[in-house]
N, C-alpha and C positions, 0 to 999 in steps of 0.2 A: 596213838594221842583221849583223851578225857576232857572231855566239856563237863559242870558243875551244874547242871541243871532240874530243876523238881525235886531235888534233894537227894541226887544221886551222880556218884559222876559215872558217865555214863561214857564206852569207847566208843571209839573211833577210828578207823583208818582209811586213807583215800592216798589213789592210784590215781596216776594220773594228775597234768595240770591243767591249768585253766582256758588253760587259751590255746591255740590249735596252730603250731606257728607256718605259715603258706609264704610263697614268695610272691605274694599278689597282696600280704597282707596280711596281721597275725589275726583268727579268727575266733569267739571269745565262745567255749563251749558250754553248752549243756551240764547240770548236776544235778545226775542219780545218788540218791541214795537208797540201797537194796537193805532190804528188811529179812531178817533167814530165820526159818520156822522152827519145831517147836509143836507145843511152845516149855519151854527151858533149856532151847538146841545153844549154838554162836552160827555167826556169818563165817567157818575156818572154814563149814564142805562148799561158802562158795567156787574156794578157794585153792589151785592159780585158772582154775574152769573159764569162770570171767571176768578175769583179767584181760582177757583181749577189747574191753568196752573201755574201756579206754583209753582208743583210737580216736572213738567218739562221743564222749562227757568225760563230764566229771567221774568222775561215781566215789561213795561213801558206803562203805560197809559199816554200819551198824551193832551192837550187839544191845541187844533189849538189856535192859535192870536186871541187874538178880540177875545175871546168864557175863561167858567165856568173858573178859576183864570187862567187866561194868561191874561197879561198888551194888553190895546187898540192898535190899533195900526191904520194912515188911509188907508182911506175907499181902498184907488186904489191899493191898499199895499194886500187884500183878492182879489187871487186869486186862486186857487192847485196852481200851480208855486211855489207862495213862497213859499205856506205853505208844500209842496215838498222839499225846499231849506231846511227854516226848520227846518229840520222832519233831515238831514244832519247834517246843525250844530248841532241839537244836538248833533248828533255821534259824533263828532269831541269831543262836548264840552265836555261826558264825558269817549275821548279816545277806542272808542269803533274797533274793526274792523267789521268782515260779521255783518250783526242783523238779521235774521225774519224780514219780514214786514205782520201785518194783516192788513186789512180796509176792515171795516165794512160800507158800503153802500155811501157813500161821501168819508166817509175812503178811500174806497173802490179804489174810484176817485183818489186819488191821493195818492193809493201805483202803479197805472199803470205810473198815470206821473214821481211819483218815480225813481221805477226797469227801465223809459227810460232815468229817465237824472242820476240817480247814479244806472249803472245797478253794477257798478262792488263795490257798498257796502249793496246788498244781499246775500243772503244764500241761504234766502225761501220765498215764497215769499205764501201769503194768501187775496185771495181775497173773505170777507161774502157780498151774497143780492147785489151783486153793476152792473155797466153797462160798456159796453163801448164806449156807448156816448150819446146824449141829444133824441138820439129813441130812449128811455125808456120813458116819458115822454105818446109820443103819446099813446103807450098804456093803460099807469100805467091810463091813459084816460077808456081811454073805458073798463080794468076789474072795476076801479071803477064807474061809469056810471051801470055797474050792478052788482055790492054787499055792492052799499057804502046804507047808509040810507038816505029821503032827504031831511033830516037836516047836514048830510055829506056833500051833491051834491049839496047844497048850500057857499059852501064855503071849496073845499077841493081842489080848482083851482087857490087860493091867496096866498097859503105857497111860490106854484113853477111858480105863475107868478110873482114875487114881488111887488105883491100888500098889503104885511102887512106895519101896515104904524109903528105902537110903541110897549112898550111892552107887554101893556095890549091885545090886538088883537091877539098879536103872543102864548100869553097861552092860552089866551080860545081859535085858530085856535086847537093847542095839545088837549084840553081839546074831544073836539068834533068831533076828526079826532083821537086821535091814536085807540082807539079798529081795524080804519079800517088796524091792522098794526099787531092784529093779527088775527087764527083762532078762536081761542075761547079766546077774552079777558077774565082774569083776573084782577078782578077790585083792589083789594087785591095789586095786580102790578101796576096796572094801574096808584094808588096811592103813591108805594113808587114810581114810575120811573118820575112821575112829582112836587112830595115833593121836590127830592133833586135833579131836572132839576136845571140849571144856563146857561141855551142856554138862545144865545143872540140877538134880531130882527133886530139889527144894519145890521147885520155880515152876516144873512138865507136875509132880501129885496134886499142888497147889491149883493149879491154872487148869486140869486136866477134869480133878471134880468140883470144884466151883466157878470158876470163867465160860469155858469152854461149853458145856452141857443150855445156857441158855443165851450164847450167841447166836447174833437171827439179824443180821444186815440187810437182808430182798427185800424188806420193803420201802430202807434205803437209798439203792438204790437209781433210778428213777435218776433221783434227783442230780446225777453224778453225771456232768460235760461236759467232761474236756475228755481228752478223744482216747481211748483205753482201746488194751492188747491185752486180752483173755486167753491164753496159753492154758492146755492140759493133751497130755499123752495119751495113748492107747492099753497101754499096760501099767496105769497104775492104779495099785491096787485100794487105796484111800484120799482119794479125790479125785474119783474117776473124771472120764471125758461127758459125763452129764448136769456132775456139778456145775462146771466154761461151760458148759451149754445155757441153766441156766443164769450164770452171773450174765454174758452176753445178753443173753433176751432183755435182758433188762434195764443194760446199761444203751440211752440210741445210742452213741459213737463206738458203739466197741466193734476193734475184731476182731474175732477167731478168729484160732491158729491152732492144728490138732498132731502133734507127731504121732508120729505113726508105730516104728520099730521101742520104744523104749517104755519106760518106767514111769516115778514123783521126781526123777532131778535131770535127767532130759542131757544137759549140759554137765554133769560129773561122766565124762569116754561115751555115753553113748548113740548121742545126737546131738553132741558139744557142736561145731560148727552149723548142724542147722537151727542146732539155738542162737549162736550170738549171729547168724546173718540179717533172724528171722528179729530180732531186738535191735540192733543195729539199726534193720534200717527205723522201723520202727520211730527208734530217735532220731535220722536223718529227717524221714520225710512235716 
């Protein structure tokens, strides 16, 4: 499905109905907007892993402008602030009240900015495997130099420093470095996620070079007052647990949960059920 908002056709997909059928009477489910990582990736890596959240919420997966099935836009509009405003425009387009927001990785950066720009639109916030500012990159490089293969060490900086120049290089980078994102890489999972990905190098290159280095949401986190769940994993190299701890410490109404047996994407088989349980409990609470 598409919504024409802020000059782009924004793709979204909805899991589950808005009502939970109950013998005691139908109950309205909360709406959960889910924002993917990147920048430049798309929502496909969430599925089918997060589909079971449809039991507790009406889940809306969204492709950021320029990514996945969404339409392209002028490069200068690929900013975190604009992507956050696109989410707000979609909320209005769908006629929704307050929403719950789950942002993973770069999507968590969007979530922190969204919460500060549109505080009255949120009921709950889930920040998964993300960081409050550009400080994550220095620590990520130190970890990669300890755990990466020689082949990965040769190239892992290219994506994050805006050095990818075409789609072929972008896909080759992910093929080589994607195993870094898991504690125990499962080739079946890697192959499935790679085959379904519709990532766009143009968005990645522009934002990594121009937007991510100046990203800093930390100072404004104290103004977030909705219940917030912050998730990290012990073996996440790119947004390690220290980054989640910084976020949780800055938000007064935040709960921090650490997954101890997974990497950057615990929901993709490594700790899927544990992830679903924690998020579902938070939604229900």
